[in-house]
N, C-alpha and C positions, 0 to 999 in steps of 0.2 A: 509483573514484569513486562507482559506483552504490551500493555497500554503505554508504559514508559518508553519502550523501544520504538513503537510507532510514532509517538509524540516527538521523540528525538529525531527520527528520520524526517518527519514532516517539518519540524522546526529548522533543521539543517538545510533542507531543500528550499524552504521559504527564505531563509537568510541568504543563501547562495544566489537566488533569483533577485532578491531585493537589493543585493549589494551592488549590482551593476545596472541600474534602471536606465541610464543614458545609452549604454551599449545595446541593451536588449529592447528598449522602448516599452518597458513594463512599469506598472505602478504597484503599490503595496497590495491592492486587492488581487491583482493578477498573480503576484508572487505567493499570496496566501493560498489561492486556489491551486496553483502549481504544486505547492508543498503538500497540500492535502491529497492531491492526485498521486504524487510520488509515494506518500505514506500508504495509500490504498493499494497501489501496485505492489509494494513490498509486502504488505499484509496478505494479499492474494497469493503471491508467490510462496510465502511461508505456509499458508494453509494448503495449497496444492502439494507442496513437498511433504507436509505432514500426512495428507491423505494417501499419497503414494507409499510412504513408509508404512502406514497402518495397513494398507492393502497387502503389501508384500509380507509383513510380519504376522498378520492375523489371518492367514489363510486357514480355512477349515481343513482338518485332517481327514483321512479316510474314515468311512463309516465303520462302526464296530457292530458285529452281530449280523443278523440276517439282512 
């Protein structure tokens, strides 16, 4: 599911950038690079959020015994 999500985000960003090449002065290659960059940023954000949740939920409890 993760790969499909990131592929969808990257494809949507690529399509949005490529849809207006005259307005933005971009070509297909630049749109593809932009889409992959957006996908990477989304993946990074999700991974940081997952690390934060894991850190909060998986705190070690107090030591038992001596």
